[in-house]
C-alpha positions as CSV (number, residue, x, y, z in Angstrom):
1,M,25.4,-57.4,-64.8
2,N,27.4,-56.3,-67.8
3,Q,28.6,-52.9,-69.0
4,A,25.6,-52.4,-71.3
5,Q,23.2,-53.0,-68.4
6,L,25.2,-50.6,-66.2
7,L,25.0,-47.9,-68.9
8,N,21.3,-48.4,-69.2
9,L,20.9,-47.9,-65.5
10,L,23.1,-44.8,-65.6
11,A,21.1,-43.4,-68.5
12,R,18.5,-42.4,-65.9
13,H,21.1,-40.3,-64.2
14,Q,21.9,-37.5,-66.6
15,G,23.8,-34.6,-65.1
16,R,25.4,-33.9,-61.7
17,A,22.0,-33.1,-60.0
18,A,20.8,-36.6,-60.9
19,G,23.8,-38.4,-59.6
20,I,23.3,-41.7,-57.7
21,K,25.4,-42.9,-54.8
22,A,27.6,-46.0,-55.5
23,R,25.8,-48.1,-52.8
24,D,22.4,-47.2,-54.4
25,L,23.5,-47.9,-57.9
26,A,25.0,-51.2,-56.9
27,A,21.8,-52.2,-55.1
28,A,19.7,-51.2,-58.2
29,A,22.1,-53.3,-60.4
30,G,22.0,-56.2,-58.0
31,I,25.8,-56.3,-57.6
32,S,28.4,-55.5,-55.0
33,P,29.9,-52.0,-54.8
34,R,33.3,-53.6,-55.6
35,R,31.8,-55.1,-58.9
36,L,30.2,-51.7,-59.6
37,R,33.6,-49.9,-59.3
38,T,35.2,-52.6,-61.6
39,L,32.5,-52.1,-64.3
40,I,32.8,-48.3,-64.1
41,S,36.6,-48.5,-64.3
42,Q,36.4,-50.8,-67.4
43,A,33.9,-48.4,-69.0
44,R,36.2,-45.4,-68.4
45,D,39.1,-47.4,-69.7
46,E,37.1,-47.7,-73.0
47,G,36.6,-43.9,-73.0
48,I,33.0,-43.9,-71.8
49,A,32.4,-40.8,-69.7
50,I,31.0,-41.8,-66.4
51,C,31.4,-38.9,-63.9
52,G,31.2,-39.0,-60.2
53,T,32.5,-37.8,-56.9
54,P,31.6,-39.0,-53.4
55,S,29.4,-35.9,-53.0
56,T,27.6,-36.2,-56.3
57,G,27.4,-39.9,-56.9
58,Y,27.8,-41.4,-60.4
59,Y,26.2,-39.7,-63.5
60,V,26.4,-39.2,-67.2
61,P,27.7,-35.7,-67.9
62,Q,25.3,-33.3,-69.7
63,T,27.8,-30.5,-70.1
64,P,31.5,-30.1,-70.9
65,E,31.8,-28.4,-67.5
66,E,30.5,-31.5,-65.7
67,L,33.0,-33.7,-67.5
68,A,35.8,-31.3,-66.8
69,E,34.9,-31.2,-63.1
70,S,34.9,-34.9,-62.8
71,C,38.2,-35.2,-64.7
72,A,39.7,-32.6,-62.3
73,Y,38.5,-34.7,-59.3
74,L,40.1,-37.9,-60.8
75,E,43.3,-36.1,-61.5
76,H,43.5,-34.7,-58.0
77,R,42.9,-38.2,-56.5
78,A,45.6,-39.7,-58.8
79,L,48.2,-37.0,-57.9
80,H,47.4,-37.5,-54.2
81,S,48.1,-41.3,-54.6
82,L,51.3,-40.6,-56.4
83,R,52.5,-38.1,-53.7
84,L,51.9,-40.8,-51.1
85,L,53.8,-43.3,-53.2
86,S,56.7,-41.0,-53.6
87,R,56.9,-40.4,-49.8
88,M,56.7,-44.1,-49.0
89,K,59.5,-44.8,-51.5
90,K,61.4,-41.7,-50.3
91,V,61.7,-40.5,-53.9
92,A,60.9,-37.0,-55.2
93,L,57.6,-37.0,-57.2
94,P,59.3,-35.9,-60.5
95,E,61.8,-38.7,-60.1
96,L,59.1,-41.2,-59.4
97,L,57.2,-40.0,-62.5
98,G,60.3,-40.5,-64.5
99,Q,60.7,-44.0,-63.1
100,L,57.1,-44.8,-64.0
101,K,57.7,-43.7,-67.6
102,L,60.8,-45.8,-67.9
103,N,58.9,-48.9,-66.5
104,Q,56.2,-48.4,-69.1
105,A,58.6,-48.2,-72.1
């Protein structure tokens, strides 16, 4: 399974209401859920809009609102992970974010 094949499968799932759960999409693609997540992450890294939440499953957005909703979900999830990281390192979140910026420079 490559990215083009994944996108062809997702083409059948236009809009939030037509979302498909990860396990079902992985089964349809004949790959593991882990491989599916890797392919979706790679596609998103390339700027391909693949939306999804645990409650909706994966889908191609039909409206700007669907895309914004999915982006808000991803942002919330990322911030939650960063908060956990800051607590584990016993560093304030703004300080941690500053450190991350310095490490990327």
